PyMOL Python script that loads the backbone (N, CA, C, O; Angstrom):
from pymol import cmd

cmd.read_pdbstr("""\
ATOM      1  N   VAL A   1       0.861  -1.180   0.000  1.00  0.00           N
ATOM      2  CA  VAL A   1       0.000   0.000   0.000  1.00  0.00           C
ATOM      3  C   VAL A   1       0.900   1.233   0.000  1.00  0.00           C
ATOM      4  O   VAL A   1       1.793   1.367   0.836  1.00  0.00           O
ATOM      5  N   HIS A   2       0.649   2.122  -0.944  1.00  0.00           N
ATOM      6  CA  HIS A   2       1.452   3.339  -1.018  1.00  0.00           C
ATOM      7  C   HIS A   2       0.612   4.466  -1.606  1.00  0.00           C
ATOM      8  O   HIS A   2       0.140   4.377  -2.739  1.00  0.00           O
ATOM      9  N   ASP A   3       0.433   5.520  -0.827  1.00  0.00           N
ATOM     10  CA  ASP A   3      -0.182   6.760  -1.308  1.00  0.00           C
ATOM     11  C   ASP A   3      -1.542   6.519  -1.980  1.00  0.00           C
ATOM     12  O   ASP A   3      -1.814   7.073  -3.045  1.00  0.00           O
ATOM     13  N   GLY A   4      -2.391   5.698  -1.360  1.00  0.00           N
ATOM     14  CA  GLY A   4      -3.720   5.442  -1.896  1.00  0.00           C
ATOM     15  C   GLY A   4      -3.813   4.337  -2.926  1.00  0.00           C
ATOM     16  O   GLY A   4      -4.896   4.063  -3.444  1.00  0.00           O
ATOM     17  N   SER A   5      -2.695   3.698  -3.233  1.00  0.00           N
ATOM     18  CA  SER A   5      -2.698   2.612  -4.211  1.00  0.00           C
ATOM     19  C   SER A   5      -2.349   1.297  -3.534  1.00  0.00           C
ATOM     20  O   SER A   5      -1.584   1.266  -2.570  1.00  0.00           O
ATOM     21  N   LEU A   6      -2.907   0.231  -4.037  1.00  0.00           N
ATOM     22  CA  LEU A   6      -2.605  -1.117  -3.561  1.00  0.00           C
ATOM     23  C   LEU A   6      -2.001  -1.893  -4.710  1.00  0.00           C
ATOM     24  O   LEU A   6      -2.610  -2.002  -5.774  1.00  0.00           O
ATOM     25  N   SER A   7      -0.817  -2.431  -4.510  1.00  0.00           N
ATOM     26  CA  SER A   7      -0.171  -3.290  -5.499  1.00  0.00           C
ATOM     27  C   SER A   7      -0.124  -4.703  -4.951  1.00  0.00           C
ATOM     28  O   SER A   7       0.285  -4.922  -3.810  1.00  0.00           O
ATOM     29  N   ILE A   8      -0.545  -5.663  -5.767  1.00  0.00           N
ATOM     30  CA  ILE A   8      -0.493  -7.070  -5.390  1.00  0.00           C
ATOM     31  C   ILE A   8       0.467  -7.741  -6.364  1.00  0.00           C
ATOM     32  O   ILE A   8       0.209  -7.799  -7.567  1.00  0.00           O
ATOM     33  N   LEU A   9       1.553  -8.238  -5.844  1.00  0.00           N
ATOM     34  CA  LEU A   9       2.588  -8.823  -6.689  1.00  0.00           C
ATOM     35  C   LEU A   9       2.417 -10.333  -6.764  1.00  0.00           C
ATOM     36  O   LEU A   9       2.094 -10.979  -5.768  1.00  0.00           O
ATOM     37  N   GLY A  10       2.635 -10.888  -7.946  1.00  0.00           N
ATOM     38  CA  GLY A  10       2.578 -12.336  -8.117  1.00  0.00           C
ATOM     39  C   GLY A  10       1.186 -12.897  -7.841  1.00  0.00           C
ATOM     40  O   GLY A  10       1.028 -13.783  -7.000  1.00  0.00           O
ATOM     41  N   ILE A  11       0.191 -12.392  -8.535  1.00  0.00           N
ATOM     42  CA  ILE A  11      -1.209 -12.772  -8.320  1.00  0.00           C
ATOM     43  C   ILE A  11      -1.387 -14.290  -8.392  1.00  0.00           C
ATOM     44  O   ILE A  11      -0.821 -14.960  -9.256  1.00  0.00           O
ATOM     45  N   THR A  12      -2.193 -14.815  -7.456  1.00  0.00           N
ATOM     46  CA  THR A  12      -2.623 -16.210  -7.495  1.00  0.00           C
ATOM     47  C   THR A  12      -4.147 -16.236  -7.420  1.00  0.00           C
ATOM     48  O   THR A  12      -4.781 -15.206  -7.188  1.00  0.00           O
ATOM     49  N   ARG A  13      -4.729 -17.419  -7.618  1.00  0.00           N
ATOM     50  CA  ARG A  13      -6.187 -17.534  -7.519  1.00  0.00           C
ATOM     51  C   ARG A  13      -6.694 -17.133  -6.133  1.00  0.00           C
ATOM     52  O   ARG A  13      -7.813 -16.635  -6.003  1.00  0.00           O
ATOM     53  N   ASP A  14      -5.892 -17.342  -5.120  1.00  0.00           N
ATOM     54  CA  ASP A  14      -6.300 -16.999  -3.755  1.00  0.00           C
ATOM     55  C   ASP A  14      -6.476 -15.498  -3.544  1.00  0.00           C
ATOM     56  O   ASP A  14      -7.113 -15.082  -2.576  1.00  0.00           O
ATOM     57  N   ASP A  15      -5.920 -14.684  -4.435  1.00  0.00           N
ATOM     58  CA  ASP A  15      -6.032 -13.227  -4.311  1.00  0.00           C
ATOM     59  C   ASP A  15      -7.349 -12.685  -4.852  1.00  0.00           C
ATOM     60  O   ASP A  15      -7.675 -11.521  -4.619  1.00  0.00           O
ATOM     61  N   ARG A  16      -8.108 -13.502  -5.567  1.00  0.00           N
ATOM     62  CA  ARG A  16      -9.363 -13.015  -6.152  1.00  0.00           C
ATOM     63  C   ARG A  16     -10.360 -12.674  -5.040  1.00  0.00           C
ATOM     64  O   ARG A  16     -10.313 -13.223  -3.940  1.00  0.00           O
ATOM     65  N   GLY A  17     -11.245 -11.763  -5.365  1.00  0.00           N
ATOM     66  CA  GLY A  17     -12.260 -11.401  -4.383  1.00  0.00           C
ATOM     67  C   GLY A  17     -12.491  -9.902  -4.340  1.00  0.00           C
ATOM     68  O   GLY A  17     -12.069  -9.165  -5.231  1.00  0.00           O
ATOM     69  N   ALA A  18     -13.170  -9.463  -3.287  1.00  0.00           N
ATOM     70  CA  ALA A  18     -13.551  -8.062  -3.123  1.00  0.00           C
ATOM     71  C   ALA A  18     -12.477  -7.303  -2.346  1.00  0.00           C
ATOM     72  O   ALA A  18     -11.983  -7.775  -1.322  1.00  0.00           O
ATOM     73  N   TYR A  19     -12.131  -6.143  -2.843  1.00  0.00           N
ATOM     74  CA  TYR A  19     -11.188  -5.239  -2.181  1.00  0.00           C
ATOM     75  C   TYR A  19     -11.906  -3.916  -1.927  1.00  0.00           C
ATOM     76  O   TYR A  19     -12.569  -3.384  -2.817  1.00  0.00           O
ATOM     77  N   THR A  20     -11.773  -3.395  -0.725  1.00  0.00           N
ATOM     78  CA  THR A  20     -12.443  -2.152  -0.357  1.00  0.00           C
ATOM     79  C   THR A  20     -11.417  -1.090   0.003  1.00  0.00           C
ATOM     80  O   THR A  20     -10.523  -1.317   0.818  1.00  0.00           O
ATOM     81  N   CYS A  21     -11.562   0.061  -0.614  1.00  0.00           N
ATOM     82  CA  CYS A  21     -10.741   1.222  -0.291  1.00  0.00           C
ATOM     83  C   CYS A  21     -11.547   2.091   0.679  1.00  0.00           C
ATOM     84  O   CYS A  21     -12.706   2.417   0.422  1.00  0.00           O
ATOM     85  N   ARG A  22     -10.924   2.452   1.777  1.00  0.00           N
ATOM     86  CA  ARG A  22     -11.571   3.304   2.780  1.00  0.00           C
ATOM     87  C   ARG A  22     -10.717   4.548   2.959  1.00  0.00           C
ATOM     88  O   ARG A  22      -9.550   4.463   3.341  1.00  0.00           O
ATOM     89  N   ALA A  23     -11.300   5.690   2.683  1.00  0.00           N
ATOM     90  CA  ALA A  23     -10.623   6.969   2.907  1.00  0.00           C
ATOM     91  C   ALA A  23     -11.395   7.704   4.005  1.00  0.00           C
ATOM     92  O   ALA A  23     -12.623   7.782   3.975  1.00  0.00           O
ATOM     93  N   TYR A  24     -10.652   8.239   4.968  1.00  0.00           N
ATOM     94  CA  TYR A  24     -11.346   8.907   6.071  1.00  0.00           C
ATOM     95  C   TYR A  24     -10.528  10.092   6.572  1.00  0.00           C
ATOM     96  O   TYR A  24      -9.308  10.163   6.427  1.00  0.00           O
ATOM     97  N   SER A  25     -11.259  10.998   7.157  1.00  0.00           N
ATOM     98  CA  SER A  25     -10.662  12.179   7.786  1.00  0.00           C
ATOM     99  C   SER A  25     -11.552  12.544   8.968  1.00  0.00           C
ATOM    100  O   SER A  25     -12.489  11.814   9.292  1.00  0.00           O
ATOM    101  N   ASP A  26     -11.260  13.675   9.611  1.00  0.00           N
ATOM    102  CA  ASP A  26     -12.080  14.137  10.728  1.00  0.00           C
ATOM    103  C   ASP A  26     -13.515  14.443  10.291  1.00  0.00           C
ATOM    104  O   ASP A  26     -14.434  14.415  11.111  1.00  0.00           O
ATOM    105  N   GLN A  27     -13.706  14.732   9.012  1.00  0.00           N
ATOM    106  CA  GLN A  27     -15.033  15.085   8.513  1.00  0.00           C
ATOM    107  C   GLN A  27     -15.874  13.860   8.107  1.00  0.00           C
ATOM    108  O   GLN A  27     -17.058  14.009   7.805  1.00  0.00           O
ATOM    109  N   GLY A  28     -15.299  12.686   8.096  1.00  0.00           N
ATOM    110  CA  GLY A  28     -16.070  11.497   7.737  1.00  0.00           C
ATOM    111  C   GLY A  28     -15.233  10.494   6.968  1.00  0.00           C
ATOM    112  O   GLY A  28     -14.003  10.553   6.951  1.00  0.00           O
ATOM    113  N   GLU A  29     -15.940   9.572   6.332  1.00  0.00           N
ATOM    114  CA  GLU A  29     -15.250   8.532   5.567  1.00  0.00           C
ATOM    115  C   GLU A  29     -16.057   8.176   4.331  1.00  0.00           C
ATOM    116  O   GLU A  29     -17.246   8.479   4.231  1.00  0.00           O
ATOM    117  N   VAL A  30     -15.388   7.532   3.403  1.00  0.00           N
ATOM    118  CA  VAL A  30     -16.010   7.046   2.182  1.00  0.00           C
ATOM    119  C   VAL A  30     -15.399   5.678   1.867  1.00  0.00           C
ATOM    120  O   VAL A  30     -14.212   5.445   2.096  1.00  0.00           O
ATOM    121  N   LEU A  31     -16.228   4.787   1.342  1.00  0.00           N
ATOM    122  CA  LEU A  31     -15.780   3.437   0.989  1.00  0.00           C
ATOM    123  C   LEU A  31     -16.130   3.151  -0.461  1.00  0.00           C
ATOM    124  O   LEU A  31     -17.144   3.625  -0.973  1.00  0.00           O
ATOM    125  N   HIS A  32     -15.290   2.382  -1.107  1.00  0.00           N
ATOM    126  CA  HIS A  32     -15.617   1.872  -2.443  1.00  0.00           C
ATOM    127  C   HIS A  32     -15.034   0.466  -2.553  1.00  0.00           C
ATOM    128  O   HIS A  32     -13.867   0.235  -2.239  1.00  0.00           O
ATOM    129  N   THR A  33     -15.872  -0.470  -3.007  1.00  0.00           N
ATOM    130  CA  THR A  33     -15.446  -1.860  -3.147  1.00  0.00           C
ATOM    131  C   THR A  33     -15.380  -2.229  -4.621  1.00  0.00           C
ATOM    132  O   THR A  33     -16.250  -1.858  -5.409  1.00  0.00           O
ATOM    133  N   THR A  34     -14.352  -2.955  -4.975  1.00  0.00           N
ATOM    134  CA  THR A  34     -14.164  -3.446  -6.335  1.00  0.00           C
ATOM    135  C   THR A  34     -13.766  -4.910  -6.259  1.00  0.00           C
ATOM    136  O   THR A  34     -13.377  -5.396  -5.198  1.00  0.00           O
ATOM    137  N   ARG A  35     -13.862  -5.607  -7.367  1.00  0.00           N
ATOM    138  CA  ARG A  35     -13.554  -7.043  -7.379  1.00  0.00           C
ATOM    139  C   ARG A  35     -12.331  -7.313  -8.256  1.00  0.00           C
ATOM    140  O   ARG A  35     -12.143  -6.695  -9.305  1.00  0.00           O
ATOM    141  N   LEU A  36     -11.520  -8.239  -7.801  1.00  0.00           N
ATOM    142  CA  LEU A  36     -10.391  -8.724  -8.587  1.00  0.00           C
ATOM    143  C   LEU A  36     -10.755 -10.108  -9.107  1.00  0.00           C
ATOM    144  O   LEU A  36     -11.005 -11.029  -8.330  1.00  0.00           O
ATOM    145  N   LEU A  37     -10.781 -10.244 -10.433  1.00  0.00           N
ATOM    146  CA  LEU A  37     -11.004 -11.527 -11.082  1.00  0.00           C
ATOM    147  C   LEU A  37      -9.672 -11.987 -11.649  1.00  0.00           C
ATOM    148  O   LEU A  37      -8.945 -11.190 -12.242  1.00  0.00           O
ATOM    149  N   VAL A  38      -9.344 -13.244 -11.480  1.00  0.00           N
ATOM    150  CA  VAL A  38      -8.049 -13.761 -11.920  1.00  0.00           C
ATOM    151  C   VAL A  38      -8.277 -14.744 -13.064  1.00  0.00           C
ATOM    152  O   VAL A  38      -8.894 -15.793 -12.881  1.00  0.00           O
ATOM    153  N   GLN A  39      -7.772 -14.394 -14.244  1.00  0.00           N
ATOM    154  CA  GLN A  39      -7.868 -15.290 -15.389  1.00  0.00           C
ATOM    155  C   GLN A  39      -6.806 -16.362 -15.280  1.00  0.00           C
ATOM    156  O   GLN A  39      -5.719 -16.131 -14.749  1.00  0.00           O
ATOM    157  N   GLY A  40      -7.135 -17.537 -15.789  1.00  0.00           N
ATOM    158  CA  GLY A  40      -6.158 -18.610 -15.785  1.00  0.00           C
ATOM    159  C   GLY A  40      -6.781 -19.884 -16.312  1.00  0.00           C
ATOM    160  O   GLY A  40      -7.988 -19.938 -16.548  1.00  0.00           O
ATOM    161  N   PRO A  41      -5.972 -20.904 -16.498  1.00  0.00           N
ATOM    162  CA  PRO A  41      -6.496 -22.162 -17.012  1.00  0.00           C
ATOM    163  C   PRO A  41      -7.407 -22.818 -15.975  1.00  0.00           C
ATOM    164  O   PRO A  41      -7.307 -22.520 -14.785  1.00  0.00           O
ATOM    165  N   PRO A  42      -8.283 -23.696 -16.418  1.00  0.00           N
ATOM    166  CA  PRO A  42      -9.166 -24.364 -15.465  1.00  0.00           C
ATOM    167  C   PRO A  42      -8.377 -25.245 -14.501  1.00  0.00           C
ATOM    168  O   PRO A  42      -7.281 -25.714 -14.804  1.00  0.00           O
ATOM    169  N   TYR A  43      -8.976 -25.450 -13.330  1.00  0.00           N
ATOM    170  CA  TYR A  43      -8.415 -26.388 -12.372  1.00  0.00           C
ATOM    171  C   TYR A  43      -9.563 -27.131 -11.710  1.00  0.00           C
ATOM    172  O   TYR A  43     -10.651 -26.580 -11.544  1.00  0.00           O
ATOM    173  N   ILE A  44      -9.325 -28.363 -11.337  1.00  0.00           N
ATOM    174  CA  ILE A  44     -10.360 -29.203 -10.760  1.00  0.00           C
ATOM    175  C   ILE A  44     -10.447 -28.939  -9.267  1.00  0.00           C
ATOM    176  O   ILE A  44      -9.465 -29.086  -8.539  1.00  0.00           O
ATOM    177  N   VAL A  45     -11.644 -28.546  -8.816  1.00  0.00           N
ATOM    178  CA  VAL A  45     -11.860 -28.253  -7.395  1.00  0.00           C
ATOM    179  C   VAL A  45     -12.521 -29.423  -6.677  1.00  0.00           C
ATOM    180  O   VAL A  45     -12.415 -29.546  -5.457  1.00  0.00           O
ATOM    181  N   SER A  46     -13.199 -30.275  -7.427  1.00  0.00           N
ATOM    182  CA  SER A  46     -13.839 -31.456  -6.847  1.00  0.00           C
ATOM    183  C   SER A  46     -13.634 -32.624  -7.806  1.00  0.00           C
ATOM    184  O   SER A  46     -14.424 -32.806  -8.732  1.00  0.00           O
ATOM    185  N   PRO A  47     -12.572 -33.425  -7.595  1.00  0.00           N
ATOM    186  CA  PRO A  47     -12.281 -34.513  -8.534  1.00  0.00           C
ATOM    187  C   PRO A  47     -13.254 -35.680  -8.350  1.00  0.00           C
ATOM    188  O   PRO A  47     -13.848 -35.833  -7.283  1.00  0.00           O
ATOM    189  N   PRO A  48     -13.414 -36.499  -9.390  1.00  0.00           N
ATOM    190  CA  PRO A  48     -14.257 -37.684  -9.256  1.00  0.00           C
ATOM    191  C   PRO A  48     -13.641 -38.664  -8.262  1.00  0.00           C
ATOM    192  O   PRO A  48     -12.420 -38.763  -8.138  1.00  0.00           O
ATOM    193  N   GLU A  49     -14.503 -39.380  -7.563  1.00  0.00           N
ATOM    194  CA  GLU A  49     -14.046 -40.372  -6.586  1.00  0.00           C
ATOM    195  C   GLU A  49     -14.280 -41.771  -7.126  1.00  0.00           C
ATOM    196  O   GLU A  49     -15.133 -41.980  -7.989  1.00  0.00           O
ATOM    197  N   ASN A  50     -13.511 -42.733  -6.608  1.00  0.00           N
ATOM    198  CA  ASN A  50     -13.691 -44.124  -6.997  1.00  0.00           C
ATOM    199  C   ASN A  50     -15.088 -44.601  -6.605  1.00  0.00           C
ATOM    200  O   ASN A  50     -15.602 -44.236  -5.548  1.00  0.00           O
ATOM    201  N   VAL A  51     -15.691 -45.412  -7.458  1.00  0.00           N
ATOM    202  CA  VAL A  51     -17.025 -45.949  -7.218  1.00  0.00           C
ATOM    203  C   VAL A  51     -16.983 -47.455  -7.418  1.00  0.00           C
ATOM    204  O   VAL A  51     -16.372 -47.937  -8.372  1.00  0.00           O
ATOM    205  N   THR A  52     -17.627 -48.202  -6.527  1.00  0.00           N
ATOM    206  CA  THR A  52     -17.770 -49.647  -6.672  1.00  0.00           C
ATOM    207  C   THR A  52     -19.256 -49.962  -6.747  1.00  0.00           C
ATOM    208  O   THR A  52     -20.024 -49.555  -5.875  1.00  0.00           O
ATOM    209  N   VAL A  53     -19.667 -50.689  -7.791  1.00  0.00           N
ATOM    210  CA  VAL A  53     -21.067 -51.068  -7.959  1.00  0.00           C
ATOM    211  C   VAL A  53     -21.142 -52.537  -8.369  1.00  0.00           C
ATOM    212  O   VAL A  53     -20.166 -53.112  -8.851  1.00  0.00           O
ATOM    213  N   ASN A  54     -22.289 -53.119  -8.174  1.00  0.00           N
ATOM    214  CA  ASN A  54     -22.556 -54.479  -8.637  1.00  0.00           C
ATOM    215  C   ASN A  54     -22.966 -54.447 -10.098  1.00  0.00           C
ATOM    216  O   ASN A  54     -23.397 -53.413 -10.607  1.00  0.00           O
ATOM    217  N   ILE A  55     -22.831 -55.569 -10.763  1.00  0.00           N
ATOM    218  CA  ILE A  55     -23.276 -55.685 -12.149  1.00  0.00           C
ATOM    219  C   ILE A  55     -24.731 -55.257 -12.234  1.00  0.00           C
ATOM    220  O   ILE A  55     -25.540 -55.584 -11.365  1.00  0.00           O
ATOM    221  N   SER A  56     -25.050 -54.531 -13.279  1.00  0.00           N
ATOM    222  CA  SER A  56     -26.381 -54.000 -13.627  1.00  0.00           C
ATOM    223  C   SER A  56     -26.757 -52.759 -12.818  1.00  0.00           C
ATOM    224  O   SER A  56     -27.826 -52.193 -13.048  1.00  0.00           O
ATOM    225  N   GLN A  57     -25.931 -52.323 -11.893  1.00  0.00           N
ATOM    226  CA  GLN A  57     -26.188 -51.065 -11.204  1.00  0.00           C
ATOM    227  C   GLN A  57     -25.648 -49.900 -12.029  1.00  0.00           C
ATOM    228  O   GLN A  57     -24.844 -50.092 -12.941  1.00  0.00           O
ATOM    229  N   ASN A  58     -26.094 -48.709 -11.703  1.00  0.00           N
ATOM    230  CA  ASN A  58     -25.602 -47.499 -12.351  1.00  0.00           C
ATOM    231  C   ASN A  58     -24.451 -46.916 -11.536  1.00  0.00           C
ATOM    232  O   ASN A  58     -24.395 -47.067 -10.315  1.00  0.00           O
ATOM    233  N   ALA A  59     -23.549 -46.258 -12.222  1.00  0.00           N
ATOM    234  CA  ALA A  59     -22.454 -45.553 -11.560  1.00  0.00           C
ATOM    235  C   ALA A  59     -22.519 -44.085 -11.968  1.00  0.00           C
ATOM    236  O   ALA A  59     -22.801 -43.763 -13.122  1.00  0.00           O
ATOM    237  N   LEU A  60     -22.258 -43.209 -11.017  1.00  0.00           N
ATOM    238  CA  LEU A  60     -22.264 -41.776 -11.299  1.00  0.00           C
ATOM    239  C   LEU A  60     -20.944 -41.182 -10.834  1.00  0.00           C
ATOM    240  O   LEU A  60     -20.570 -41.301  -9.667  1.00  0.00           O
ATOM    241  N   PHE A  61     -20.248 -40.545 -11.757  1.00  0.00           N
ATOM    242  CA  PHE A  61     -19.016 -39.829 -11.440  1.00  0.00           C
ATOM    243  C   PHE A  61     -19.295 -38.338 -11.580  1.00  0.00           C
ATOM    244  O   PHE A  61     -19.927 -37.913 -12.548  1.00  0.00           O
ATOM    245  N   THR A  62     -18.837 -37.558 -10.639  1.00  0.00           N
ATOM    246  CA  THR A  62     -18.989 -36.114 -10.738  1.00  0.00           C
ATOM    247  C   THR A  62     -17.617 -35.452 -10.663  1.00  0.00           C
ATOM    248  O   THR A  62     -16.708 -35.931  -9.984  1.00  0.00           O
ATOM    249  N   CYS A  63     -17.498 -34.360 -11.365  1.00  0.00           N
ATOM    250  CA  CYS A  63     -16.250 -33.608 -11.406  1.00  0.00           C
ATOM    251  C   CYS A  63     -16.618 -32.137 -11.528  1.00  0.00           C
ATOM    252  O   CYS A  63     -17.486 -31.776 -12.322  1.00  0.00           O
ATOM    253  N   GLN A  64     -15.961 -31.288 -10.745  1.00  0.00           N
ATOM    254  CA  GLN A  64     -16.236 -29.861 -10.816  1.00  0.00           C
ATOM    255  C   GLN A  64     -14.928 -29.109 -11.006  1.00  0.00           C
ATOM    256  O   GLN A  64     -13.950 -29.333 -10.294  1.00  0.00           O
ATOM    257  N   ALA A  65     -14.936 -28.220 -11.975  1.00  0.00           N
ATOM    258  CA  ALA A  65     -13.762 -27.398 -12.260  1.00  0.00           C
ATOM    259  C   ALA A  65     -14.160 -25.930 -12.212  1.00  0.00           C
ATOM    260  O   ALA A  65     -15.337 -25.586 -12.327  1.00  0.00           O
ATOM    261  N   GLU A  66     -13.166 -25.076 -12.043  1.00  0.00           N
ATOM    262  CA  GLU A  66     -13.386 -23.633 -12.064  1.00  0.00           C
ATOM    263  C   GLU A  66     -12.367 -22.991 -12.988  1.00  0.00           C
ATOM    264  O   GLU A  66     -11.256 -23.488 -13.173  1.00  0.00           O
ATOM    265  N   ALA A  67     -12.777 -21.879 -13.554  1.00  0.00           N
ATOM    266  CA  ALA A  67     -11.878 -21.072 -14.385  1.00  0.00           C
ATOM    267  C   ALA A  67     -12.531 -19.713 -14.582  1.00  0.00           C
ATOM    268  O   ALA A  67     -13.742 -19.566 -14.421  1.00  0.00           O
ATOM    269  N   TYR A  68     -11.737 -18.745 -14.922  1.00  0.00           N
ATOM    270  CA  TYR A  68     -12.264 -17.452 -15.331  1.00  0.00           C
ATOM    271  C   TYR A  68     -11.561 -17.061 -16.618  1.00  0.00           C
ATOM    272  O   TYR A  68     -10.333 -16.980 -16.636  1.00  0.00           O
ATOM    273  N   PRO A  69     -12.291 -16.818 -17.688  1.00  0.00           N
ATOM    274  CA  PRO A  69     -13.743 -16.897 -17.761  1.00  0.00           C
ATOM    275  C   PRO A  69     -14.244 -18.338 -17.623  1.00  0.00           C
ATOM    276  O   PRO A  69     -13.505 -19.289 -17.875  1.00  0.00           O
ATOM    277  N   GLY A  70     -15.495 -18.481 -17.223  1.00  0.00           N
ATOM    278  CA  GLY A  70     -16.044 -19.775 -16.850  1.00  0.00           C
ATOM    279  C   GLY A  70     -16.688 -20.560 -17.971  1.00  0.00           C
ATOM    280  O   GLY A  70     -17.627 -21.317 -17.723  1.00  0.00           O
ATOM    281  N   ASN A  71     -16.218 -20.407 -19.187  1.00  0.00           N
ATOM    282  CA  ASN A  71     -16.782 -21.152 -20.311  1.00  0.00           C
ATOM    283  C   ASN A  71     -16.126 -22.529 -20.413  1.00  0.00           C
ATOM    284  O   ASN A  71     -15.379 -22.807 -21.352  1.00  0.00           O
ATOM    285  N   LEU A  72     -16.418 -23.385 -19.433  1.00  0.00           N
ATOM    286  CA  LEU A  72     -15.784 -24.702 -19.347  1.00  0.00           C
ATOM    287  C   LEU A  72     -16.528 -25.733 -20.187  1.00  0.00           C
ATOM    288  O   LEU A  72     -17.750 -25.676 -20.321  1.00  0.00           O
ATOM    289  N   THR A  73     -15.780 -26.668 -20.746  1.00  0.00           N
ATOM    290  CA  THR A  73     -16.333 -27.835 -21.423  1.00  0.00           C
ATOM    291  C   THR A  73     -15.733 -29.055 -20.753  1.00  0.00           C
ATOM    292  O   THR A  73     -14.516 -29.152 -20.597  1.00  0.00           O
ATOM    293  N   TYR A  74     -16.590 -29.987 -20.358  1.00  0.00           N
ATOM    294  CA  TYR A  74     -16.133 -31.218 -19.708  1.00  0.00           C
ATOM    295  C   TYR A  74     -16.120 -32.350 -20.728  1.00  0.00           C
ATOM    296  O   TYR A  74     -17.041 -32.478 -21.536  1.00  0.00           O
ATOM    297  N   THR A  75     -15.082 -33.163 -20.689  1.00  0.00           N
ATOM    298  CA  THR A  75     -14.985 -34.352 -21.522  1.00  0.00           C
ATOM    299  C   THR A  75     -14.536 -35.501 -20.639  1.00  0.00           C
ATOM    300  O   THR A  75     -13.583 -35.361 -19.872  1.00  0.00           O
ATOM    301  N   TRP A  76     -15.214 -36.639 -20.740  1.00  0.00           N
ATOM    302  CA  TRP A  76     -14.868 -37.820 -19.949  1.00  0.00           C
ATOM    303  C   TRP A  76     -14.216 -38.854 -20.858  1.00  0.00           C
ATOM    304  O   TRP A  76     -14.613 -39.030 -22.010  1.00  0.00           O
ATOM    305  N   PHE A  77     -13.204 -39.536 -20.316  1.00  0.00           N
ATOM    306  CA  PHE A  77     -12.495 -40.573 -21.053  1.00  0.00           C
ATOM    307  C   PHE A  77     -12.537 -41.881 -20.273  1.00  0.00           C
ATOM    308  O   PHE A  77     -12.433 -41.887 -19.046  1.00  0.00           O
ATOM    309  N   TRP A  78     -12.691 -42.979 -20.990  1.00  0.00           N
ATOM    310  CA  TRP A  78     -12.544 -44.322 -20.437  1.00  0.00           C
ATOM    311  C   TRP A  78     -11.289 -44.880 -21.069  1.00  0.00           C
ATOM    312  O   TRP A  78     -11.220 -45.073 -22.282  1.00  0.00           O
ATOM    313  N   GLU A  79     -10.283 -45.142 -20.219  1.00  0.00           N
ATOM    314  CA  GLU A  79      -8.944 -45.471 -20.707  1.00  0.00           C
ATOM    315  C   GLU A  79      -8.489 -44.310 -21.589  1.00  0.00           C
ATOM    316  O   GLU A  79      -8.320 -43.198 -21.088  1.00  0.00           O
ATOM    317  N   GLU A  80      -8.289 -44.535 -22.868  1.00  0.00           N
ATOM    318  CA  GLU A  80      -7.838 -43.463 -23.774  1.00  0.00           C
ATOM    319  C   GLU A  80      -8.968 -42.927 -24.655  1.00  0.00           C
ATOM    320  O   GLU A  80      -8.756 -42.001 -25.438  1.00  0.00           O
ATOM    321  N   ASP A  81     -10.166 -43.503 -24.532  1.00  0.00           N
ATOM    322  CA  ASP A  81     -11.249 -43.183 -25.460  1.00  0.00           C
ATOM    323  C   ASP A  81     -12.252 -42.206 -24.851  1.00  0.00           C
ATOM    324  O   ASP A  81     -12.639 -42.326 -23.689  1.00  0.00           O
ATOM    325  N   ASN A  82     -12.656 -41.246 -25.663  1.00  0.00           N
ATOM    326  CA  ASN A  82     -13.690 -40.302 -25.268  1.00  0.00           C
ATOM    327  C   ASN A  82     -14.996 -41.081 -25.135  1.00  0.00           C
ATOM    328  O   ASN A  82     -15.444 -41.695 -26.104  1.00  0.00           O
ATOM    329  N   VAL A  83     -15.611 -41.068 -23.955  1.00  0.00           N
ATOM    330  CA  VAL A  83     -16.818 -41.872 -23.755  1.00  0.00           C
ATOM    331  C   VAL A  83     -17.997 -41.380 -24.603  1.00  0.00           C
ATOM    332  O   VAL A  83     -18.943 -42.136 -24.827  1.00  0.00           O
ATOM    333  N   TYR A  84     -17.961 -40.160 -25.067  1.00  0.00           N
ATOM    334  CA  TYR A  84     -19.022 -39.633 -25.927  1.00  0.00           C
ATOM    335  C   TYR A  84     -19.153 -40.466 -27.211  1.00  0.00           C
ATOM    336  O   TYR A  84     -20.247 -40.627 -27.751  1.00  0.00           O
ATOM    337  N   PHE A  85     -18.028 -40.986 -27.683  1.00  0.00           N
ATOM    338  CA  PHE A  85     -18.017 -41.724 -28.946  1.00  0.00           C
ATOM    339  C   PHE A  85     -18.102 -43.237 -28.757  1.00  0.00           C
ATOM    340  O   PHE A  85     -18.087 -43.983 -29.737  1.00  0.00           O
ATOM    341  N   LYS A  86     -18.191 -43.695 -27.517  1.00  0.00           N
ATOM    342  CA  LYS A  86     -18.306 -45.138 -27.249  1.00  0.00           C
ATOM    343  C   LYS A  86     -19.764 -45.559 -27.296  1.00  0.00           C
ATOM    344  O   LYS A  86     -20.661 -44.805 -26.920  1.00  0.00           O
ATOM    345  N   LYS A  87     -19.982 -46.787 -27.767  1.00  0.00           N
ATOM    346  CA  LYS A  87     -21.364 -47.302 -27.826  1.00  0.00           C
ATOM    347  C   LYS A  87     -21.563 -48.333 -26.763  1.00  0.00           C
ATOM    348  O   LYS A  87     -22.654 -48.891 -26.641  1.00  0.00           O
TER     349      LYS A  87
END
""", "prot")
cmd.dss("prot")
cmd.show_as("cartoon", "prot")
cmd.util.cbc("prot")
cmd.orient("prot")
């Protein structure tokens, strides 16, 4: 922080969020909040877990990723093959 400015060096995803500037004097105060969005490649925040089922049961795998911008596309693979194209 220097002379009313805030510098954040070496930005990481953990730095994203709301930042509030507060200026005050004997006559009062003023606040302004702004948001820092951090662009970067997607990363998995909730990976799929191992599932064990009996024959003829259904299995459900879930996976959650985050990125900014958030235009994510998910693709699932079985071994080396895209499951979308498997019959």
